[in-house]
N, C-alpha and C positions, 0 to 999 in steps of 0.2 A: 504494500500500500504506500510506503514511502521509500525513496531510494536509498536512505541511509541504513544499510544492512547491519551496522554496528549496534543498532537499537532493536534488532530482531528479538532478542531475549526479553526486552521490555514490552514490545508489541505483542508477542505471543509467548508469555511465560508458561512453564509447565509446573503445575502444582504437585507437591510431594504427596505421598500417601497420607501423612499426618495432616497436611493442609486440606486435602480432600475430605478427610474425616471431620475436620473442624467446620468446613463449609456445609456439610450435610445438614446440620441442624437449622440452617437458614433457608433450605430449599422450600419451594412453594408446593411441591408434590413429591411423590415417590419417583424413583428412576423410571424412565420410559424407554421401551425397546423399539427401535425402528428397523424396518427391513432394508436391505441394500437398495440404494437409489431413492428411498422414500423422502419426499419433501418435508422438511421440519418447519421452515418458515420461509415466506416469500417476500420479495421486494414490495414495499407499500403496506405490509402488515402492521397494524397498530397493536401496541401492547405485546410485541414479540418478546419472548423470554430470552434471558441469557442461559445458554446450555453448557453445563460442565460435563465434559466427556469422561465416562467411566470405562467404556470398552468400545472398540471399533474406531470409527473416524467420522468426521463431518466435513464435507466439501463446501466451501464458502465462495460464492462468486458475487461480483457487483454487476449492475446493469443500469443503463441510462434509458431515457424516454424513447430512444429509437431502437431499443432492443439489443444494442451493442453490449456485449458481455466480456468480462475478463475475470480470470481466477484471482482470488485473494490468498487463500491458504487451504490446505487440508489438515485439519487439526486432529490430534490423536489423544489418547488417555491423559488426563491431567490438564488439558487445554480447555479454553472456554470461548464461546462466541460473543458477539455483541460489540457495541461502541457506545459512547457517552449519550447519544441521543435517546437510547432506550431507558435511561434513568427518568426521563420526563415523558415517556409514552409516545415519543415521536415515531412516525412511520419508519419501518426498517428500510435501509438503503441497500441491503444485501439479501441474498437467498442462500439458505443452507439445506443440504440434503445429505442423507446418510451415505457413507462411502460404500465401496464394493463389498466390504466385509460387514456391513450393517453398523448399527450404533446403539449403545445404551448410555443414556445421559440424564443428568439431574436438571430440572428446570428451576429458574429463578425469575419470577415476574418482577415488574418494576419495584413494587413495594418490598419484596423479599431481597431483591438485589441491593436496595438501599439499606435494608437491615443488615445485610452481610458486610457492606463496606464501612458502615458505622460501628457495628458490633464487634468486628475483629480488626484490630489495628494493623496486624501483619498482613492479612489478606486484603484489607481495605486499601492499603498503599499499593500493593501489587496490581489489584484489579482496576482501581481508579486510574493509575498511570497508563495501563494498557488501553482502557476504554477511551481516554482522552487522546492518546497518540494515534489510535485508529481513526478517530473522527478527524483529527487534524490532517492525517495522511490522505484522507479522501478529498480535502479541499485542494482544488487545482489539479486533481487527477481526472483523466478521461474515463469514459464509460461508467459513469456513476451519477445519480441525481437527475435533475431536469435538464432539458435542452431548450435554449431560447433561440428562436429564429427571427431575424429582423435585420435592420441596417445598423452598422457601426455608427455611433454618435447620435442616434435617434434618442430624443428625450425620454420616451417611455421605456426604451430598452435600457438606458442608463439607470432609470428608476428601479426597474426589476432586478438588474444586476446588483445594484446597491443594496436592495432589500435582502436578496439571497446571501450576499457576502456578509452583511452585518449580522445576519441570523445564523451564520456558520453552516449554510446549506450548499453542498457541492452542485455545480452546474457547469455546462459548457455552452458556447455561443456559436451559432452558424450565421454568417453574414451573407445575405442573399445576393449581394453584389460581388461576392467571391466568384472568380471565373473557374474555380475548381469543378471538375466534371461530377464528382460525387455530390457536391452541393446542388448543382443544376438538376441532377436526377432526383434528389430529395425534394426540391421545390416542385418539380413536376408531379411527384408521387403524392405530395401533400395538397396539390391543387391550389397553390398560392397564386393569386392573380392580383397584382397591385398591392397597395399598402393598407387596404381597409381592414385586414385581419392581423396586421403586424403591430407590435411583436406577438409572436405565437409562442406559447409555453407548452412544452410537451412533458408531461409528468412521467416518472419512472414506470408507472403502470400503463402508459400508453395514452392516457386521457389528454386531449388537447384543449387549450383554452385561448381564445383570441383576446388580446389586449386586457389581460386580467389586472385588477387592482391588487394592492397588497393583501387585503383581507381574503380575496378569492384565492390568490396564490397560496397563502398560508393554510387555508382549509384543504385545498386539493393536494398539497404536498405533505400534509400531515405535520406541519410546523405548529399550527394552532391546536392546543389540547382540547379534548372533549370535556366539557364542563357540565356538571350536574347543577341545574338552575335552582334546585331545592336545597343544596348543601350550604351550610353556613360556615364561614371561616372566622378564626379568631382575629386575623389581621388581613386587611386588603391594602395593598400598596399600589398606588397609581404612579407609574413612571419607573422604568427599569434602568435608570441611570446609576452611577456609582452609589449614591445614597440609598436608592431603592433596593439595589442588590445587596448592599451591606446590611440593611435592615432585614431583608429576607433571610440572609445567612444566620444572623444572630437570633432572630425570632424562631425560625424553623429548627435550629440546633437546640433550642430549649423545649422543643416538643409542641410548639404552637402550630395550628393549621394556618398556612399562609398562602395567599394568592397574590401574584404580581401581574399587573395589567399595563401594557404599553401598546400604542398604536403602530409603532414602527419596528423597533428592534431593541435588543438589550445593549446596554453600555452608554446610552445617551450621547452627549457631545464628546465625552471622554473616549467612547468607543471608536470615534473617527480620528482620534489623534495619532499621528505617525509615531510619536515618541513621547513618553511621559518620564521625566527625569526626577521629579520630586515626590514620588509616591513611596511611602514607608515600606522598607523591606526589599527594594529593588535598586541598589546602588548603581548598577550599570544601565538602568532605564528599562522600559518595557513598552511595547506598542499598546495603544489604547484597546485595540481589538483583542489582543492576547490577554490583557488584564481583565477586560469585560468577560471574555470567554471563560476564563478560570473561575471568576466569581459566579457567573451564570451556572456553571456545572456544579460548583460548591453548594449553591442554594438548592439545586435539584437533588444533590446527594442527601440533603437533610429533609427532603420531601416537599419543598416549596413548589407550588404549581405556577408555571410561567405562562400566563395567558397572553401570547403575542402572535399576531398583531390584533389587538382588540382595543377599540377606542372607548373611553369612559365619557359619556355625555353629561352625566350629573351624579351627584351623591345625595341620596335621600336619607335623612337621619330622623329617627323618632326620639324626641327628647324625653318621652315618658319612659321608654325602656332602655335607651342608650344604644339601640341597634341602628346600624347604618347599612345601606344597600347601594351598590354601584349599578348604574344603568348605562 
């Protein structure tokens, strides 16, 4: 997934027998047996579990909206699937199927995955590092995520690219003005005539949407979480900038139910900064996107629900009960 093979042991660590035994108590169900070649999870699946392989193997591939596919890895006993997007129930960017020898594996849904990384300091460090590195490795990689079709420099194309980049969602761009033969054939296949449908977003599951706004893109790509309208949260945070994310981390780590709402992306203005030199704990500086991404993942690790992109129109408060509701 990333070219630096020196970090392969961090991307795809192999848990020892003792570590597997420690992880078992956090599993969301008993081990599941899969037949050779059986699909375990697919691209676009919401709520896909992290699978810890006990026997056999799992073949993992990535796929983009055009159906172009590339292998990621074939994991064996002691290895686990998934990337950091699964902590927040985002749609899966990869597909996993049992290897030629079948597979027996332990499932960890999002809630049990979070319990594992918080409840075991040793395993938490190993697993969180791997999940984060895998997600980062997908950014800028081909054959994964959505495909944007349009013209270079078009305002709507720039908006969509910015939205996906700021939300850490991998994508590729096809410029219809490219003289490339493959591009020309694709345009003919998609039936694109003129600019009325551009930019066109092709989701990993093949669904196409013409000129989507951020909210539509978030829903179709599985960036926006599914929210229970009847659920009450202890804390609702409007704005996923540095202050909002910090509040989410501190509140969620204390066991409070937290929801964070933002109409664009996590990180706020700081997330767009090329370099932040005066942030505590980073003497050599760090990019705003990297800092925001780490805090975003940290908040999800503790169970904060990140409702992005959702716009808050008003806040209704009942002074008699002290309850507030976002609309």
